[in-house]
N, C-alpha and C positions, 0 to 999 in steps of 0.2 A: 488835172485840177481835182483836188479832193473836195468832197461835198461836206460843208459844215452844217450842223443842225441848228445853229444859232440864227435867230432872225435879226439880221443886221439892218435891213432896209425897212422903211415904214410900209404899212399896208397900202398896196396900190389901189387907189379908189377911182381911177380913171378907166374909161372904156366900158363895155357892156358888163352886166352883172355876172359874176363868177367866170371871168375870162381866165385864160391860161395863167397869167401872172398871179391872179388872186388865188386860184386853186393851188398853185405852187407855194404861195405864201402860207396858206393854211395847212398844207401838207407838211411843210417844214416846221411850222409852229407845233402841230400835233405830234410829229415825230420827236421833236426836242422835249416836249412835255412828257411823252412816254419814256424817253431815255432817262430823264431826270427821276421819274417815279421808280423805274427799275433800278437805277443806281442807289437811290435811298433804300429800296427794299433789300438790296444786297448788303448794304451797310448794316441795316437792322438785323438781318439774319446772321451776319458775322458777329455783331455785338452780342446777340442772344446766345450764339454758340460758344463764344469766349467768356461769357458771364459766369463767374464762379459764385453761385448763390449759396455758398456754405456759410451763411451769416448765422452767428450764434444767437444774436438778439432777435427775439420774436417780432418786435416792432420793425426792425430793419428788414427782416425777411418779408413781412407783410407789405411793407412799403415797396420793396423790390418786386414782389409779385404783382402788386397793383400797377406799377410802372410798366411791367411786361404786358399785362392784360390791355392796358391803354394803347401801348405801341402796336400790339397785334390787331386791335380793333381798327386803328388808323391804317394799318397795312391792308386790312380787309376792305376798307372803303376805297383805298387806292387800287386794289385789284379790280373792283367794280368800275372804277374810273378808267382803267386801262381798257376794259371792255367797251366803254362808251367811246374812247379815243379810237379804238379799232373800228367801231361802227362808223364813226365820222370819216375815217380814212377810206372805208368801203364806199361811203356815199360820194366822196370826192371822185373815186374811181368810176362809179356808175353814173355820175353827173347829177345826182339828186342833192348834193351837199349845198347848203345855203338856202334851201327852200323849206318853208314851214310844212311839217307833216300834216297839219290840220287844214290849212287854207291853200297850200300850194304857192303862196306868195313868197317873194324873196325875204329872207331875214336880213335885217340891216347889217352892213359890214361892221358898224361900230359894235353891235351886239355880238357878232361872231368873233370879233377881235378880243372882246372881253371874255367870252365864253364859247370857245371854238367847237364845243360838243353840243351846242344848242340845236334843238330839233324843232323848236316852235318860235314863231315871231314873238316879239315882246307882248303884243296885244293878245295873242293866243295863249301865251304863258300866264298872263294876268287873269284871263278868263278861267283857265285851268285851276289856278290857285284860288280864285274866288269860289269855284264849285267845290274844291277840296275843303275850304273853310266852312262852307254851308253844311257839307256832310259831316264834318267833325263836330260842328256846333249842335247838330240834331241829336 
């Protein structure tokens, strides 16, 4: 049987928190997300390699360079995202996935399903963002 990286079944929310079925669900979800990012990155690199930027018009050339810079910034953000995905996969492996780094309490399955790289519970994340806002405002 070949393993598919697509999440066909809904998030199993029965049983104890972070049981084998839930860990498997999130592992597959993270692997699928990572594979999609890597696929998009390969497509971007291919497009950039095949791009003939011998545009005579300065405005067209400037526009093309701006597009390339935006694309490269997006890929850099995705590179950082892959690092977070890898960290989440490591947490699944060591058994710490799904638990808030700050409080040790379980992160809600709903939050993890929406943001599988989350390391803080919603409450801890909100506290963190409020502290950040206070420091930014000072």
